[in-house]
ROZA-873385 format. One record per residue: x, y, z of N, C-alpha, C in turn. Coordinates in steps of 0.2 Angstrom, whole numbers, plus 5000, padded with zeros to 4 digits. Each point is the difference from the previous one (the first is absolute). Layout:
ROZA-873385
XYZXYZXYZ
...
***
This chain:
ROZA-873385
483547385009500749984998500550065003
500649985001500550045003500350044994
499750064999500250044994500750035001
500250015006500750035001500549954998
499949935002500549954999500049994992
499450004997500049994993500450064996
499950065003500450064997500749995001
500249985006500749995001500349944996
499749954999500349944996500050024993
499550044997500150034993500650044999
500150055005500650044999500649965000
500149945004500549965000500149964994
499549994997500049964993500350044995
500150065000500350044995500550055003
500649975002500550035004500350064996
500249994994500350054996499650075000
499449994998499550064999499950035007
499949965005499950025007500650045002
500649974999500650035002500150074997
499950004993500050074996499650055003
499449985002499550055003500250035006
500349955005500250025006500650055000
500549984995500650045000499950074997
499550004995499950074997499650045006
499549985003499750035005500450025006
500549955002500450025006500550054998
500350014994500450054998499650075000
499450004997499650065000499950025007
499749965005499850025006500750025004
500549964999500650015004500350074998
500050024994500350064998499650065003
499350005000499650055003500150005007
500049945003500150005008500750035002
500549984996500750035001500050085000
499750024995499950074999499750045006
499449965002499750035006500450005006
500449955001500449995006500650065000
500350004994500650054999499750075001
499550014997499750075000499850025008
499749955003499950025007500650015005
500549954998500650015004500450074999
500050024993500350064998499650065003
499450005000499650055003500150015007
500049945004500150005007500650035002
500549984996500750025001500150084999
499750024995500050084999499650035006
499449985001499650035005500350005007
500349945002500350005007500650055001
500450014994500650045001499950074999
499450024996499950075000499850045006
499649965005499950025007500050085001
499550034996499950075001500650054999
500449974995500550044997499750044995
499950075000499750044995500550024995
500650025002500550024995500749985001
500449994995500749985001500450054997
500450035004500550054997500749974999
500250024994500749974998500350034994
500549984998500450034994499549994994
500150054995499750004994500149944996
499549974996500149944996499349974999
500049945000499449964999499650005006
499450035000499550005006499949935003
499949954995499949935002500649975003
500550014997500749985003500150025007
499850075001500050035007499649965005
499449984998499549975004500349925001
500249974995500249935001500650005004
500550054999500649995004499950025007
499650055002500050025007499449985004
499549974997499449985003500149925001
500149974994500049935000500749975000
500550044998500749985000500249944995
499750014994500149954995500350034994
500350065000500350044995500650045002
500450024996500550055002499850075001
500250045005499850075001500150044994
499750064999500150044995500650055001
500350005006500650045002499950025007
500450055002500050035007499750075000
499850025005499750075001500450035006
500050075000500350035006499650005006
500249995006499749995006499650075001
500450054999499750075002499450014996
500049994993499450014996499549955002
500149945002499549965002499650025006
500450035005499850025006499550064999
500150044995499650064999499349974998
500049954996499349964998499749975006
500449975005499749975005499750055005
500350065000499750055005499450044997
499949984994499450044996499449995004
499650055001499350005004499549954997
500149984994499549954997500349935001
500549995003500349935001500049985007
499749955002499949975007500649975002
500349964996500649965002500449984994
500750005002500449984995500549955002
500149944997500549955002500650004996
500550025002500650004995500349934999
500349994994500349934999500750014997
500549975002500650004997500349934999
500249984994500349934999500450004994
500449955000500449994994500549935001
499949975006500449945001499549945002
500349945000499649945001500449955004
499649955003500449955003499649934997
500449974996499849944996499350014997
500050064996499450014996499450045004
500150015006499550035004500250075001
499650054999500150075000500150025007
500550055001500150035007499850074999
499450025004499750064999500050045006
500350064999500150055006499350045000
499850015006499450045001499950025008
499450025001499850015007499549945003
499950005006499649955003499250014997
499950064997499350014997499949954995
500649974997499949964994499749935002
500349965004499649945002499450015004
499950065004499450015003499450024995
500250024994499550024995499749934998
500449955000499749934998499849965006
500050035006499849965006500449945001
500750014999500449955001500249995007
500049945002500249995007500649955001
500350005005500749965001499849935003
500349954997500049935002500549995006
500650044999500549995005500450075000
500450015005500550065000499650065001
500350064997499850065001500150044994
499750064999500150044994500750045001
500250024994500750035000500050065003
500650025003500150065004500650044997
500549964998500750034998500149984993
500550034996500249984994500349935000
499849974994500249934999499749955004
499550025004499549955003499449994995
499849944998499549994996499549955002
499450014998499449965001499849964994
500049944999499949964994499349975000
499750004994499349974998500049935002
499449975000500049935002500349954994
499850024994500349974994500850005000
500250065001500850005001500349955005
499750015006500249955005500049934999
499449984997499949934998500449984994
500150044995500449984995500850005001
500250045004500750015001500249975007
499549985004500249975007500250055005
499850074999500350055004499650005007
500450015005499750005007500350075003
499650025006500250065003500849995003
500450044999500750005002500449984994
499849984994500449984994500350064997
500550004997500350054996500149984993
500150054996500149994993500250074996
500349994994500250054996499650024994
499950064998499550014995500450004993
499750004995500350004993499650064996
500550044997499750054996499549984994
499550044999499549984995499449965003
499549994996499449975003500049924999
500449984996500049934998500749975001
500550044997500749974999500349995007
500449955001500349995006500850005000
500350034995500749994999500350065003
499750065000500350065004499850005007
500449975004499849995007500350055004
499750045005500350055004500249965006
500649985000500349965005500250045007
500050064999500250055006499450025004
499449984998499450025003499649945002
499949995007499749945002499350025003
499549964997499350015002499949955006
499650015005499849965005499249995000
499749945001499349995000499850015007
499550055001499850015007499249995001
499749984994499349985000499849964994
499549965001499749974995499250015000
499750024994499350025000499649944999
499450005002499549954999499850004993
499849944997499750004993499450055000
500050044995499450054999499749994993
500349964995499849994994500050074996
500550045002500150064996500750014998
500250064997500650014998500549995006
499850015006500450005006500449935001
499749954997500249935001500749994997
500150044994500649994996500550055000
500050055006500450055000500550005006
500550035000500550015006500050075001
499750025006499950075002500550025005
500250074999500550035005499850084999
500450045004499950074999500450034994
499850064998500350024994500750025001
500350025006500750015001500449944998
499749945001500449944998500250004993
499550024996500150004992500550054998
499950065003500550054999500749985002
500149975006500749985002500349944996
499649964998500249944996500350024993
499850064998500250034994500550055001
500350015006500650045000499850075004
499450015002499850065004500149995007
500650025003500149995007499950065004
499550044998499850075003500450064997
500449994995500350064997499650034994
499449974999499650024994499550055003
499950064997499550055002499349974999
499650025005499349975000499750024993
500150064997499750024994500249964994
500649965001500249964994499849935001
499849985006499849935001499449984995
500049944998499449984996499749945002
499449994998499649945002499749984993
499649945000499849974994499350024999
499550015005499350014998499750025007
499450025000499650025005499349974999
499749965005499349984999499650055004
499550034996499650065003499349985001
499750035005499349995002499750075000
499550014996499850075000499550025005
500050075002499550025005499450034996
500250034995499550034995500049984993
499449984998500049974993500350054995
500150065001500350054995500849985000
500249965004500749995000500249974993
499649964997500149964994500150064994
499750055001500150064995500550045002
500150025006500550055003500749975000
500249955002500649975001500450004993
499749984995500450004993500250074999
499750055001500250074999500550035005
500049975006500550025005500749974998
500049944997500749974998500150014992
499750054997500150004993500750024998
500450045004500750024998500549955003
499849955003500549955003500049944995
500549955002500049944996499549955003
499550025004499549955003499450004996
499649945001499449994997499549975006
499450004999499549965004499649964996
499949945002499649954997499449985004
499549984998499449985004500049924999
500149965005500049935000499349974997
499550035002499349974997499950014993
500350064997499950014993500549954996
500650005002500549964997499949935000
499749975006499949935000499449994996
499550045000499449994996500250004992
500550044998500250004994500449934998
500449985005500349944999499549944999
499550005005499649945000499550004993
499950064998499650014993500549974995
500650024999500449974995500149925001
500149985006500049935002499449974998
499450035001499349974998500049994993
500350044995500049984993500249944999
500649985002500349934999499549955003
499750015006499649965004499449984995
499750064997499449994996500149954994
500650014997500249964995500149935002
500349985006500049935002499349985002
499650045002499349985002499649984993
500150044995499749984994500349934997
500649995001500349944998499749945004
500050015007499749955004499249994998
499750054999499350004998499949964994
500450014995500049964993500149925002
500549995004500249935002499349975003
499750045005499449975003499549994995
499950044995499549994995500149944996
500749994998500249944997499849935004
500150015007499949945004499249995000
499650055000499349995000499849974994
500350024994499849974994500249935000
500649985003500249935001499549965004
499750035005499549975004499449984996
499850054996499450004995500149944995
500650004997500249954996500049935003
500350005006500049935004499349975001
499650055003499349975001499649984994
500150044995499749994993500249944997
500749995001500349934997499749945004
500050015007499849955004499249984998
499650054999499349994998500049964994
500450024995499949974993500349925001
500549995004500349945000499649955004
499550035005499749965004499250004999
499850024994499350014998499649935001
500349954998499749935000500049985008
500550025003500049985008499550045003
500050064999499550055003499349974999
499949984993499349984998499849935004
500549965001499949945004499850025007
500450055003499850025007499350035000
499850034995499350025000499549955000
500149944997499649954999500049965007
500550015004500149965006499750055006
499750054998499750045005500350075002
500650014997500350075001499650064997
499950055004499650054997500550054996
499750044996500450054996500350055004
499750025005500350045005500649975003
500049945002500549975003500650004996
499949984993500650004995500350074999
499550055001500250074999500550025006
499849985006500450015006500649974999
500149944998500649964999500550044996
499750034994500550044996500250075003
499550035004500250065004500549985005
500049955003500549985005500749994997
500049974994500650004996500350074999
499650044998500350074999500250035007
499649995005500150035007500649975003
500149944999500649965003500750034996
499950014994500650024996500250075002
499450055001500150075002500350005007
499749965004500350005007500749985001
500149944996500749985001500550054997
499850034994500550054997500150065004
499450025003500150065005500449995006
500049945003500449985006500749994998
500149974994500749994998500350074998
499650054997500250064999500250045006
499650005005500250035007500749975002
500149945000500649975002500650024996
499950014993500550024996500250085002
499550045001500150075002500450005007
499949965004500350005007500849984998
500149954996500749984998500350064997
499750044995500250054997500250065005
499550015005500150055005500649995004
500149945002500649985004500750024996
500049984994500650024996500050084999
499550034999500050084999500250035007
499749975005500250035007500849995001
500249954998500849995001500450054996
499750014994500350054995500050075004
499450025002500050065004500450015006
500049945004500450005006500850014998
500249974995500750004998500250074997
499550034996500250064996499850065004
499550005004499850065004499949995007
500149945003500049995007499350005003
499550004996499350005003499849935000
499649995005499749935001499350004998
499849964995499349994998499949935002
499649995005499949935003499249985000
499650054999499349985001499749964994
499849945001499849964995499249985001
499750035004499349995002499650014994
499449975000499550014995499750075000
500050034994499750075000499349994998
499650055002499350004998499950004993
500450034996499950014993500249934997
500449965003500249934998499449965000
499650005006499449965001499550024994
500050064998499550024995500349974993
500650004999500349974994499949935000
500049965005499949935000499249994999
499650045003499350004998499850014993
500450054997499850024993500349944996
500649975001500249944996499549945000
499849995006499549945001499450024996
499750065001499450024996500149994993
500550034997500150004993500149934998
500449965004500149934998499349965000
499550025004499449975000499650024994
500050064998499750034994500349964994
500649995000500449974994499749934999
499949975006499749935000499350004999
499650055002499350004999499850004993
500350044996499850014993500049934996
500549965000499949944996499649955004
499950015007499649965004499350004998
499850064997499350004998499849954996
500449974996499949954995499849935004
500250005006499849945004499350005002
499750065001499350015001499649994994
500250014994499649994994500149934997
500449965003500249944996499449954998
500049984994499549964997500349935001
499749965005500349945002499949954995
499449994997499949944995500550024994
500050064998500550024994500749985001
500250025006500749995002500249935000
499649965003500149935000500049964994
499550034995500049974993500650024996
500250065001500650024996500749975002
500049975006500649985003500149934997
500749984999500249944997499849945005
***
């Protein structure tokens, strides 16, 4: 007999119960899968942009805010620091490299960041067209900036004060695009880069400000000696500056984020348990409703093992269908979440490929579904044919 066909027809005969089992399992698998995908995207985004940045030097405040603002550019900076004080830290023998950052303006929500060419070089950024900036008010834009705003080499624009607001526009300062970067899937894609002098001049410094009074926003530091982590905080103790370690702050953030993730995993796990209970009830109910039919099939030559396989296939088909539907739901959820991240933080979350952990999740769902069907299916192996037929009306 074609047991797969029989199992399929049996599932179709009880549409409501089948649909309930599929929906419950799909929601459970979908939630777990969506958590896996979002965690991977978040982890990859963090790791891509840390890029051997050991310390971040900036104004005192929240260390996490300092990292998010100056490494990932998704928060407001903690303030400004004196260039002269920052240069003392950069020249410290325990520091191998320091990349200064200065910003405070935007163009259509994209940050304009003043730095040196060491900044894009740190992320291995390359040019799609044009050249790197050489003079004040020459800018190189990230691939996302160019694609979103349609900027090309030679275009000009005005900046607006602030990181998001576009009302206070500096109409007296014209920026010109001299280069466009290739997509790097790093923070470079969403920035507009120029030299630091541009940032100073757009805010009124036309060369009449003493070097000692000039300010920058932060410095990305790479240590030469591991002792820098302990030494630099003592060096800047009497200033308005602090240093934060990206690895520690991001680890703390992911730990806090993980608490919420674990709660959602527990909810998803509970939903999956309910779905497996539903599969158990579905197969058990099918067994009770079809005892006479199964007994007749036995008299016609069907083996107990064949009937048992039929019931297992019902559980397996339900589990497989629910798992596949759950993966599809998670992809739909990921598309919505990616759009939210792109709108809010300018990062692209595009990877929707199947994770290894998701394959294990599908395998687990099918296995538990088979177990849920196997338990009531044991009755099919122990069926007393004569008694079942005599008890039936």
